[in-house]
Each structure stands twice: as structure tokens, then as C-alpha cells.
DRENLUMVO-978118 format. One line per field, with one value per residue (C-alpha): residue number from 0; x, y, z. Coordinates in nm, 2 decimals. Layout:
// DRENLUMVO-978118
i	[NUM  ...]
x	[X  ...]
y	[Y  ...]
z	[Z  ...]
//
This chain:
// DRENLUMVO-978118
i	[0  1  2  3  4  5  6  7  8  9  10  11  12  13  14  15  16  17  18  19  20  21  22  23  24  25  26  27  28  29  30  31  32  33  34  35  36  37  38  39  40  41  42  43  44  45  46  47  48  49  50  51  52  53  54  55  56  57  58  59  60  61  62  63  64  65  66  67  68  69  70  71  72  73  74  75  76  77  78  79  80  81  82  83  84  85  86  87  88  89  90  91  92  93  94  95  96  97  98  99  100  101  102  103  104  105  106  107  108  109  110  111  112  113  114  115  116  117  118  119  120  121  122  123  124  125  126  127  128  129  130  131  132  133  134  135  136  137  138  139  140  141  142  143  144  145  146  147  148  149  150  151  152  153  154  155  156  157  158  159  160  161  162  163  164  165  166  167  168  169  170  171  172  173  174  175  176  177  178  179  180  181  182  183  184  185  186  187  188  189  190  191  192  193  194  195  196  197  198  199  200  201  202  203  204  205  206  207  208  209  210  211  212  213  214  215  216  217  218  219  220  221  222  223  224  225  226  227  228  229  230  231  232  233  234  235  236  237  238  239  240  241  242  243  244  245  246  247  248  249  250  251  252  253  254  255  256  257  258  259  260  261  262  263  264  265  266  267  268  269  270  271  272  273  274  275  276  277  278  279  280  281  282  283  284  285  286  287  288  289  290  291  292  293  294  295  296  297  298  299  300  301  302  303  304  305  306  307  308  309  310  311  312  313  314  315  316  317  318  319  320  321  322  323  324  325  326  327  328  329  330  331  332  333  334  335  336  337  338  339  340  341  342  343  344  345  346  347  348  349  350  351  352  353  354  355  356  357  358  359  360  361  362  363  364  365  366  367  368  369  370  371  372  373  374  375  376  377  378  379  380  381  382  383  384  385  386  387  388  389  390  391  392  393  394  395  396  397  398  399  400  401  402  403  404  405  406  407  408  409  410  411  412  413  414  415  416  417  418  419  420  421  422  423  424  425  426  427  428  429  430  431  432  433  434  435  436  437  438  439  440  441  442  443  444  445  446  447  448  449  450  451  452  453  454  455  456  457  458  459  460  461  462  463  464  465  466  467  468  469  470  471  472  473  474  475  476  477  478  479  480  481  482  483  484  485  486  487  488  489  490  491  492  493  494  495  496  497  498  499  500  501  502  503  504  505  506  507]
x	[0.01  0.08  0.09  0.11  0.21  0.11  0.38  0.70  0.67  0.64  0.32  0.40  0.77  0.63  0.39  0.60  0.85  0.62  0.41  0.78  0.88  0.55  0.65  0.42  0.53  0.59  0.59  0.65  0.60  0.63  0.58  0.92  1.21  1.18  1.22  1.05  0.73  0.61  0.83  1.15  1.02  0.87  1.03  0.78  0.87  0.68  0.39  0.41  0.71  0.54  0.70  0.59  0.26  0.17  -0.01  -0.14  -0.53  -0.41  -0.24  -0.54  -0.79  -0.52  -0.64  -0.97  -1.04  -0.80  -0.97  -1.31  -1.47  -1.48  -1.26  -1.36  -1.24  -1.13  -0.91  -0.76  -0.69  -0.56  -0.30  -0.23  -0.18  0.03  0.26  0.52  0.58  0.60  0.84  1.09  0.98  1.18  1.47  1.51  1.54  1.82  1.62  1.80  1.61  1.76  1.83  1.89  2.20  2.07  1.95  1.60  1.42  1.43  1.05  0.92  0.63  0.37  0.08  -0.25  -0.07  -0.07  0.26  0.58  0.55  0.73  1.04  1.26  1.58  1.82  1.64  1.39  1.51  1.26  1.13  1.43  1.61  1.31  1.27  1.65  1.62  1.34  1.45  1.80  1.60  1.38  1.63  1.82  1.47  1.31  1.06  1.06  1.13  0.97  1.03  0.89  0.58  0.32  -0.06  -0.33  -0.64  -0.73  -0.83  -1.18  -1.32  -1.64  -1.66  -1.30  -0.95  -0.70  -0.45  -0.31  -0.30  -0.03  0.01  0.11  -0.14  0.08  -0.10  0.01  -0.21  -0.24  -0.43  -0.42  -0.35  -0.20  -0.25  -0.02  0.02  0.01  -0.22  -0.34  -0.18  -0.14  -0.49  -0.38  -0.14  0.07  0.13  0.44  0.38  0.63  0.57  0.42  0.14  -0.19  -0.41  -0.36  -0.46  -0.75  -0.86  -0.81  -1.07  -1.35  -1.30  -1.28  -1.61  -1.46  -1.60  -1.42  -1.51  -1.39  -1.26  -1.40  -1.10  -0.80  -0.53  -0.33  -0.02  0.03  0.39  0.52  0.81  0.70  0.82  0.84  0.91  0.70  0.92  0.78  0.86  0.81  0.56  0.82  0.96  0.64  0.66  0.97  0.88  0.87  0.53  0.37  0.34  0.17  0.31  0.30  0.48  0.21  0.08  -0.25  -0.31  -0.35  -0.68  -0.78  -0.72  -0.62  -0.32  -0.23  0.02  0.01  -0.36  -0.50  -0.37  -0.70  -0.75  -0.36  -0.36  -0.71  -0.60  -0.27  -0.46  -0.75  -0.43  -0.23  -0.50  -0.62  -0.26  -0.20  0.17  0.26  0.26  0.58  0.72  0.97  1.21  1.46  1.42  1.47  1.79  1.98  1.83  2.10  2.08  1.77  1.64  1.94  1.70  1.52  1.82  2.00  1.70  1.64  2.06  2.01  1.70  1.94  1.74  1.88  1.61  1.79  1.79  1.47  1.15  1.07  0.76  0.50  0.17  -0.05  -0.02  -0.19  -0.02  -0.24  -0.53  -0.77  -1.02  -0.95  -1.03  -1.23  -1.11  -1.11  -0.86  -0.65  -0.67  -0.92  -1.14  -1.49  -1.40  -1.23  -0.87  -0.76  -0.61  -0.51  -0.29  -0.11  -0.29  -0.46  -0.67  -0.93  -0.91  -1.09  -0.74  -0.77  -1.08  -1.14  -0.84  -0.48  -0.30  0.09  0.30  0.04  0.10  0.42  0.26  -0.05  0.17  0.40  0.09  -0.16  0.10  0.22  -0.16  -0.24  0.04  -0.08  -0.46  -0.41  -0.37  -0.68  -1.03  -1.13  -1.51  -1.71  -1.72  -1.69  -1.90  -2.27  -2.27  -2.51  -2.37  -2.44  -2.36  -2.09  -2.22  -2.19  -1.97  -1.69  -1.57  -1.41  -1.57  -1.92  -1.84  -1.83  -2.20  -2.12  -2.07  -2.01  -2.05  -1.73  -1.42  -1.03  -0.86  -0.53  -0.37  -0.30  -0.69  -0.79  -0.53  -0.66  -1.03  -0.96  -0.74  -1.00  -1.35  -1.26  -0.97  -0.95  -1.25  -1.55  -1.88  -2.18  -2.19  -1.83  -1.88  -2.16  -1.95  -1.67  -1.88  -2.02  -1.73  -1.49  -1.82  -1.83  -1.40  -1.34  -1.02  -0.75  -0.72  -0.36  -0.08  0.20  0.28  0.15  -0.17  -0.23  -0.17  -0.40  -0.67  -0.60  -0.66  -0.97  -1.13  -1.03  -1.11  -1.45  -1.52  -1.34  -1.61  -1.90  -1.80  -1.75  -2.06  -2.28  -2.10  -2.33  -2.18  -1.80  -1.63  -1.23  -1.09  -1.39  -1.50  -1.79  -1.81  -2.18  -2.41  -2.55  -2.88  -3.11  -3.09  -3.07  -2.95  -2.62  -2.52  -2.44  -2.43  -2.10  -2.16  -2.24  -2.10  -1.88  -2.05  -1.92  -1.89  -1.84  -1.92  -2.10]
y	[0.01  0.39  0.55  0.88  1.06  1.42  1.53  1.43  1.38  1.11  0.94  1.03  0.88  0.58  0.49  0.56  0.34  0.10  0.10  0.12  -0.24  -0.41  -0.35  -0.05  0.23  0.51  0.87  1.09  1.47  1.78  2.14  2.27  2.07  1.71  1.75  2.10  2.00  1.95  1.63  1.80  2.04  1.81  1.84  1.59  1.19  0.89  0.74  0.37  0.28  0.06  -0.02  -0.21  -0.21  -0.02  -0.14  -0.07  -0.06  0.19  0.39  0.39  0.47  0.79  0.92  0.87  1.05  1.34  1.36  1.42  1.09  1.19  0.98  0.62  0.37  0.14  0.38  0.47  0.09  0.04  0.33  0.18  -0.13  -0.05  0.14  -0.13  -0.24  0.10  0.20  -0.12  0.01  0.35  0.19  -0.04  0.23  0.41  0.57  0.62  0.65  0.77  0.45  0.36  0.23  -0.16  -0.05  -0.03  0.27  0.55  0.69  1.02  1.15  1.42  1.57  1.34  1.01  0.82  0.68  0.76  0.62  0.88  0.77  1.08  1.09  1.36  1.46  1.71  1.64  1.34  1.44  1.56  1.24  1.03  1.29  1.24  0.84  0.82  1.06  0.87  0.53  0.69  0.84  0.51  0.34  0.32  0.55  0.85  1.21  1.56  1.85  2.16  2.02  2.17  1.93  2.20  2.02  1.63  1.46  1.33  1.13  0.89  0.96  0.83  1.02  0.93  1.20  1.53  1.84  2.01  2.43  2.56  2.29  1.95  1.63  1.36  1.03  0.75  0.43  0.58  0.94  0.95  1.28  1.37  1.71  1.85  2.06  2.40  2.62  2.90  2.98  3.14  3.46  3.24  2.85  2.65  2.50  2.61  2.82  2.56  2.43  2.58  2.33  2.20  1.90  1.93  2.21  1.97  1.71  1.94  2.09  1.70  1.62  1.45  1.39  1.62  1.61  1.77  2.07  2.25  2.11  2.29  2.26  2.54  2.46  2.60  2.74  2.89  3.14  3.49  3.74  3.79  3.43  3.16  2.87  2.59  2.49  2.13  1.94  1.71  2.04  2.02  1.64  1.71  1.93  2.28  2.49  2.79  3.08  3.42  3.78  3.72  3.39  3.16  2.84  2.93  2.59  2.44  2.59  2.46  2.12  1.80  1.78  2.17  2.19  1.80  1.87  1.79  2.07  2.25  2.29  2.46  2.69  2.85  2.91  3.06  3.30  3.36  3.45  3.64  3.86  3.92  4.04  4.21  4.03  3.64  3.42  3.25  2.86  2.83  2.54  2.67  2.36  2.10  1.97  1.91  2.14  2.16  1.79  1.72  2.02  2.09  2.23  2.46  2.53  2.66  2.86  2.99  3.10  3.24  3.45  3.60  3.40  3.16  2.93  2.78  3.12  3.26  3.17  3.24  3.43  3.20  3.20  2.98  2.92  2.71  2.40  2.13  2.03  1.71  1.71  1.63  1.41  1.14  0.82  0.43  0.29  0.23  0.55  0.55  0.84  0.86  0.91  0.60  0.63  0.88  0.80  1.03  1.01  1.20  1.57  1.57  1.30  1.29  0.89  0.96  0.89  1.23  1.29  1.67  1.75  1.54  1.37  1.45  1.26  1.05  1.30  1.10  0.78  0.84  0.94  0.60  0.35  0.44  0.54  0.16  0.05  0.29  0.13  -0.23  -0.16  -0.07  -0.39  -0.48  -0.33  -0.02  0.04  0.26  0.47  0.47  0.24  0.41  0.76  1.07  1.32  1.65  1.81  2.07  2.40  2.58  2.89  2.63  2.60  2.89  2.81  2.90  3.24  3.37  3.39  3.64  3.90  4.23  4.12  3.91  4.09  4.03  3.93  3.95  3.64  3.88  4.00  3.62  3.50  3.74  3.70  3.31  3.43  3.65  3.48  3.11  3.06  2.95  3.09  3.10  3.21  3.24  3.58  3.56  3.27  3.40  3.70  3.48  3.23  3.54  3.75  3.45  3.41  3.75  3.71  3.57  3.34  3.45  3.29  3.10  3.19  3.14  2.93  3.19  3.26  2.94  2.88  3.18  3.02  2.66  2.88  3.05  2.69  2.56  2.87  2.88  2.47  2.56  2.86  2.64  2.35  2.54  2.74  2.42  2.27  2.46  2.31  2.34  2.02  1.95  2.21  2.38  2.58  2.81  3.11  3.12  2.87  2.92  3.00  2.69  2.81  2.52  2.16  2.06  1.80  1.58  1.59  1.56  1.22  1.02  1.04  1.33  1.57  1.53  1.79  1.76  1.41  1.25]
z	[0.00  -0.06  0.25  0.33  0.65  0.73  1.04  1.19  1.58  1.76  1.64  1.25  1.30  1.51  1.25  0.93  1.06  1.19  0.81  0.65  0.84  0.74  0.36  0.29  0.06  0.29  0.19  0.51  0.46  0.71  0.64  0.78  0.85  1.02  1.37  1.46  1.56  1.93  2.05  2.09  2.32  2.53  2.90  3.09  3.04  2.89  3.15  3.16  3.39  3.63  3.97  4.24  4.35  4.03  3.70  3.39  3.53  3.82  3.52  3.36  3.62  3.69  3.37  3.40  3.67  3.54  3.23  3.46  3.40  3.01  2.84  2.69  2.91  2.61  2.43  2.81  2.87  2.50  2.61  2.95  2.82  2.53  2.75  2.81  2.47  2.35  2.57  2.48  2.12  2.22  2.37  2.10  1.86  2.08  2.37  2.63  2.93  3.29  3.48  3.86  4.01  3.94  3.59  3.60  3.44  3.68  3.75  3.88  3.94  3.82  3.88  3.89  3.90  4.25  4.18  4.02  3.68  3.44  3.23  3.16  2.96  3.00  3.30  3.13  2.76  2.71  2.36  2.24  2.31  2.20  1.83  1.77  1.79  1.57  1.35  1.33  1.26  0.96  0.78  0.78  0.67  0.34  0.42  0.17  0.35  0.21  0.39  0.32  0.17  0.36  0.35  0.26  0.21  0.15  -0.17  -0.12  -0.41  -0.41  0.00  0.04  0.13  -0.17  -0.06  -0.01  -0.20  -0.10  -0.05  -0.44  -0.58  -0.63  -0.54  -0.39  -0.40  -0.15  -0.06  0.29  0.51  0.84  0.99  1.26  1.23  1.61  1.78  1.74  2.04  1.80  1.83  2.18  2.20  2.42  2.38  2.49  2.11  1.84  1.59  1.33  1.57  1.40  1.39  0.97  1.02  1.22  0.99  0.70  0.82  0.90  0.55  0.40  0.64  0.88  1.25  1.51  1.88  2.24  2.09  2.39  2.59  2.57  2.84  2.97  3.15  3.46  3.47  3.21  3.26  3.21  2.96  2.58  2.46  2.66  2.83  3.02  3.33  3.35  3.57  3.71  3.86  4.06  4.13  4.29  4.52  4.41  4.51  4.40  4.62  4.61  4.59  4.99  5.01  5.08  4.94  4.74  4.63  4.94  4.96  4.62  4.59  4.86  4.60  4.58  4.34  4.18  4.11  3.76  3.53  3.49  3.86  3.92  3.59  3.70  4.04  3.91  3.67  3.91  4.19  3.95  3.83  4.22  4.30  4.00  3.94  3.85  4.08  4.19  4.12  4.44  4.38  4.62  4.87  4.54  4.57  4.25  4.04  3.74  3.74  3.75  3.50  3.26  2.99  3.26  3.46  3.14  3.03  3.33  3.37  3.05  3.16  3.46  3.72  3.95  4.09  4.32  4.53  4.49  4.33  3.94  3.77  3.61  3.44  3.21  2.83  2.60  2.60  2.46  2.25  2.40  2.11  1.75  1.46  1.61  1.57  1.71  1.92  1.54  1.45  1.18  1.12  1.00  0.65  0.49  0.39  0.68  1.00  1.28  1.58  1.79  1.94  1.57  1.67  1.93  2.08  2.41  2.61  2.76  2.84  2.92  3.09  3.00  3.25  3.27  3.02  2.83  2.50  2.42  2.49  2.29  2.02  2.06  2.10  1.89  1.57  1.63  1.60  1.29  1.11  1.21  1.07  0.74  0.61  0.72  0.56  0.71  0.80  0.62  0.96  1.32  1.56  1.54  1.73  1.74  1.45  1.28  0.98  1.01  1.12  0.77  0.91  0.98  0.67  0.46  0.12  0.30  0.41  0.08  0.19  0.43  0.16  0.29  0.65  0.59  0.71  0.72  1.06  1.18  1.34  1.66  1.68  1.64  1.95  2.15  2.13  2.17  2.48  2.63  2.53  2.49  2.74  3.07  3.22  3.00  3.00  2.79  2.71  2.57  2.44  2.19  2.15  1.98  1.76  1.63  1.58  1.40  1.17  1.05  0.91  0.62  0.58  0.36  0.00  0.06  -0.13  0.15  0.41  0.72  0.52  0.50  0.85  0.90  0.73  0.92  1.21  1.14  1.09  1.39  1.61  1.48  1.57  1.93  1.97  1.86  2.08  2.41  2.34  2.31  2.62  2.89  3.21  3.31  3.30  3.34  3.10  3.00  3.28  3.29  3.55  3.54  3.42  3.07  3.00  2.82  2.48  2.35  2.44  2.44  2.17  2.41  2.83  3.03  3.12  2.78  2.39  2.29  2.05  1.67  1.43  1.06  1.07  0.76]
//
């Protein structure tokens, strides 16, 4: 089979290598340079290194609880059960995980995990180690690599995906397309994501009519260094004992959640943002009581010293930033989407493992587990669609070509304007009035006719922003990362209740 993989992070590289090993003709395309996606930036480790008293079942329970009970139990069990094989496969391609004196993989603790089960490499350089090892292996394989190839749209004929059209018009045909283009951190003005994370795969899938879900659930990382250039301070630092303090030096999270600094990320992020707003200054991450910071967290330590900060002597200012999108293209546990011929993996996909709030260090694991499963499923006959669920037609204003009907009401937009609107109206704290305003304003903007990479990214961001805002407006109750300040009026019934299946947008 001719397999076309779009995206070069852990999910895309894993799928490409596995498909190549199974004898498929594999082409891997990335819009920039290979290795410049989110994986290499991941300071946190990969969950699933189980020790005494721990198990895949306990990991699955933690994952479900962190996701506010909204996750898919079958997908979560698949993730946890696949952890041992995924970590072993990474070791086999050359990832040097940190080890204890007896040679076993060292296990770290992160928020909302009941036991230490996080494998790290180079302290806080796990993503870089994984990316480097997978890139070396894919470059020595028969996978054909093409850089500077911006996937613009899916090629769909007779209800099936047959390839991808690149920006500029070139068409690449394939028997199966795997989208692994990452998330959409640049919907917001401040994000931990690298520059190219603009929702490209999700926008392509929406334009083609594939089902998406859970886009209202956007995770904001609570501890990002303040300043012109956002830099994430790994959650593992809090797992090692660092605490968050207000301007008066008080540990304010003790009154917010029994787990304080190790509460689920949505709880910590909202508390950090609320305290910063109340006191008029950033909160402080205090790691002065943690031993061996430079040895345990060399990446963070080096960046702090570059900024003139000595975190061994004084707390450092932090604030929340957009970090991870829990929703995406709806798939089954093998990565199949609702469109035959299309698979989605990694942050582009909505597998159901993250629910309403992602558990720390499950993202690298998801990419490894479901990337391999997608490749393994390529030779089997794909179903015409996912198992039956409640479905809805795509709102017409999600699709850029429909906006030509807006006539004089349509207006151009700047990316910064979109990002600020999303932060103020569809950010950490939401209310019905703000969400309705965001939906209205986003619908009034028309995307550019893409000629350049930046224009294509802007068009994609607008498509995904509309879907995120619409999904957030429809979910009238607070759940996980989707937090409403006041209950919404019952203008219409939500597509699905919190305890049932997720609403699908764009399902055929």
C-alpha cells in the first residue's frame, strides 16, 4: 500500500517506521524541517514505567479521573496496556532513558498520578531524546522524506480520502493518509507550542467532512515562565517538590485542592491565573527546596540562567499558557477516522484517552501507542465509518468556502486579533456571553485565499477557532478544562451531556 504520513513528531515517525517495517510504500511529509514539531520540546517524560504496587489498570484509573470521567475507557485501557511495549520499542531505537543504580528505568512523579511512573531521558529532555532517536532511524529506513511540503487539503473522491493536496497545488496520491500534524496552540497569544502548531490537520479534516469532537477542551499549562518568549517549566519540577506561592509567599493551592501543586492541570492553571489577576502580578514557582536542580532539570536550569534567574536562590514568575488540545479528529483505537482512507494520530486525533483534561506525560505515550496501532491496522479492511454515535452536520460557518455567503458582512482578520479573542473569550475562564460573542465575531471574518504558508496557517486557525468556540458554547456545563464562570441559559440542548458520548462536528 502507498501510505502518506503528514507530520514528523513521535506519532508520525512511529507510524511511518512501523508501516515501512510491514512492507508498505511510505512517504513522510512535513511543512517545515523534520524534527521541528512539539515532540522535541517535550520536557516531561512518558508515562507507563510501572514499579512495585503499580499497574496499567491503576494508570488507566488515574487517566480517567484526571479527564473528569469524560474519557473513553476502552481507549484508555488500550493506552495503558500498550505502555510497556511502547517504551520497549523506544529503547530499541536508541532512546536512553534515565536509569537507577540497578539499571532499571528511573520513575518520576507528576501531577494526578497516584504513583511515580514517568520515564525521563536527560532529566527534562525526554522529547528531544525520543525525537532524535526516531529521526535517526527513519532517515536510515526506506521511508521517503519530504520537507517543506505544506499539506493544505485532503483529496476526497467517492467518499474516500485518496491523498493530499499541497500548498501550491501539487497532489500526492495514496491508498491511506495518516494525519499527525499536532495540535493548535497558536490559537492563543501565549503557548508552549513551536511556531508551526496551527491546527493544520484538524482544519483539513473539517473541510473534508470528517468528524471531530472535544475541541472545547484546551489544556493550559500552569507553569510557563513569564516574558516575551514563553518557556515551560516541567511539571516534574513540582513532582520533585517545588511549590507555587503568591506575592506574599503563601502556598495558595493548599486551599484549592487536596493535592495542591499536584492537582490536575486545569485546577492548577485556573488557580494560578485567578491569583495573578487578584494580586496584579504573576505567581511564583518556588523550587529553592529541591536538591540538584541543575542535574535533574538541565534544560530548565540553562534557560533560567540565560534569562538571569537563579531558581536555586529565589522563586521564579510563572503564568498559564496554551499547551495541549484534548479534542481533534475522532478515531477508533486504531486511528481510523469517520472518512474511509483517513487515519489520525497524536494530538491531531481525538482517541478518547484524554477526556476533558490530559493526564501529564500521556501525550508522548499516546503518540507511540496509537502510531504503532494505526500502522498495524493499515492492511485490514477499514470500516465505512466509526461505530454509530450521535452525529451532526458541520455548522456551515466552520468551512471557509461557506463564508463567501457573508458578503459585505465578512471582514479580514489578523492572527493576533484572533489569538486575543480566543484568550479573552475562549480561554481558561469562559461565560456564555463571551463565547457567543466569539462565535459571532469568528463567523464574520473571512479567511485569506492561501498563497503563502502564513496565509494557509491563518486560514486553518480560523477554521479550528470556529470549531473550538462553537463546541465551547454548546457545552453549557463546566467539565475539566472547559470552565464556565456562570451556568449558561438553556437556549438549546447541548449536543451531548457530560456523562455521555462526545458531540461530533462535521460527521458524515
